[in-house]
C-alpha positions in Angstrom: 69.6 157.8 108.8 66.2 157.4 110.4 64.6 154.0 110.7 62.3 154.7 107.7 62.6 156.8 104.6 59.6 157.3 102.3 60.4 157.2 98.6 58.6 159.6 96.2 59.7 159.5 92.6 60.3 163.1 91.2 57.4 164.4 89.3 54.9 161.9 90.6 51.7 163.1 92.2 51.8 162.4 95.9 49.7 159.3 96.8 46.8 159.6 99.2 46.7 157.2 102.1 49.9 155.2 101.2 53.5 155.6 100.1 55.0 154.5 96.8 58.0 153.1 98.5 59.7 152.9 101.9 63.3 152.2 102.8 63.8 150.7 106.3 66.6 149.6 108.5 66.1 147.2 111.5 64.6 143.9 112.5 61.8 142.7 110.2 58.5 141.5 111.5 56.1 139.7 109.2 52.5 139.9 110.4 50.3 137.1 109.1 46.9 137.9 107.7 44.6 139.4 110.4 40.8 139.4 110.0 38.0 141.1 111.7 37.6 138.8 114.7 38.7 139.3 118.3 41.4 137.5 120.3 39.0 134.6 121.0 38.4 134.3 117.2 34.8 135.6 117.5 33.2 138.0 115.0 31.1 140.8 116.5 29.9 142.2 113.1 29.5 141.4 109.5 29.8 145.0 108.6 32.9 145.8 106.6 33.9 148.9 108.5 33.7 147.1 111.8 35.7 144.2 110.5 38.3 146.6 109.0 38.7 148.3 112.3 39.2 145.0 114.2 41.6 143.6 111.5 43.7 146.7 111.7 43.6 146.6 115.5 44.8 143.0 115.3 47.7 143.9 113.0 48.8 146.6 115.6 48.4 144.2 118.5 51.0 141.9 116.8 53.4 144.8 116.0 53.1 146.1 119.6 53.8 142.6 121.0 57.1 142.8 119.1 57.9 146.2 120.6 56.8 148.4 117.7 54.0 150.8 116.7 52.2 152.0 113.7 55.2 154.0 112.6 57.2 150.8 112.1 54.8 149.3 109.6 56.4 149.6 106.1 54.1 147.5 103.9 50.5 146.2 103.9 48.6 143.9 101.6 44.9 144.1 102.1 42.6 141.4 100.8 38.8 142.2 100.4 36.0 140.0 99.1 34.3 143.0 97.5 36.1 146.1 96.4 32.8 148.0 96.2 32.1 147.1 99.9 35.5 148.6 100.7 34.8 151.8 98.6 31.4 152.1 100.2 33.0 152.0 103.6 35.8 154.5 102.9 34.7 157.0 105.6 34.8 154.3 108.2 38.1 152.9 106.8 39.6 156.4 107.0 38.4 157.0 110.6 39.8 153.6 111.7 43.1 154.4 109.9 43.5 157.7 111.7 42.6 156.0 115.0 45.1 153.1 114.7 47.8 154.3 112.2 47.7 158.1 112.7 49.9 159.7 110.0 51.8 156.5 109.1 51.4 155.6 105.5 53.2 152.3 104.4 53.5 151.0 100.9 50.2 149.2 100.3 48.2 147.1 97.9 44.6 146.2 98.0 43.4 143.0 96.2 39.9 141.7 95.7 39.8 137.9 96.2 37.1 135.3 95.6 36.9 134.4 99.3 38.8 134.3 102.5 39.4 131.1 104.6 36.9 132.3 107.3 33.5 132.5 105.6 32.4 135.6 107.7 35.6 137.5 107.0 35.2 140.5 104.7 38.8 141.8 104.9 42.2 140.3 105.7 45.3 142.5 106.3 49.0 141.3 106.4 51.8 143.6 107.1 55.6 143.9 107.4 57.1 146.1 110.1 60.7 147.0 110.6 61.6 147.5 114.2 64.6 149.1 115.9 67.4 146.7 116.9 67.0 145.6 120.5 68.4 142.7 122.5 65.4 141.6 124.6 63.5 138.3 124.3 60.1 139.0 122.7 59.0 135.4 122.5 55.4 135.1 123.9 54.6 131.6 122.7 52.7 131.1 119.5 53.4 128.5 116.9 56.7 128.1 115.2 
């Protein structure tokens, strides 16, 4: 069996941009919510598309630090402060998705929330990745 198997119920219309379900085998990585600031916690834009791109890049940075790639992400929850802002930026979101995720489509949910902890944040993305089994030390500091 491959590391990931996409589940598509028989007779259901194929989803666009996500999977209905994913079966995965390996080590689980839980990526905490990533927002649209850089590694120094600085925002470079208040534009939704730019923040989406940075947040998605940040998710991938964590996954890569653990030895994975976009193909290992099996689930995402996306929190936005304004779903209309998200829908109005769908072209930029799609371009960013293709740039960072390629043809990987995890199971996803998008939720509109009243606010995010950082006032300037427009989007927050958390993810779960399932990585192949390896026996190397990946600790790079961090809290915990």
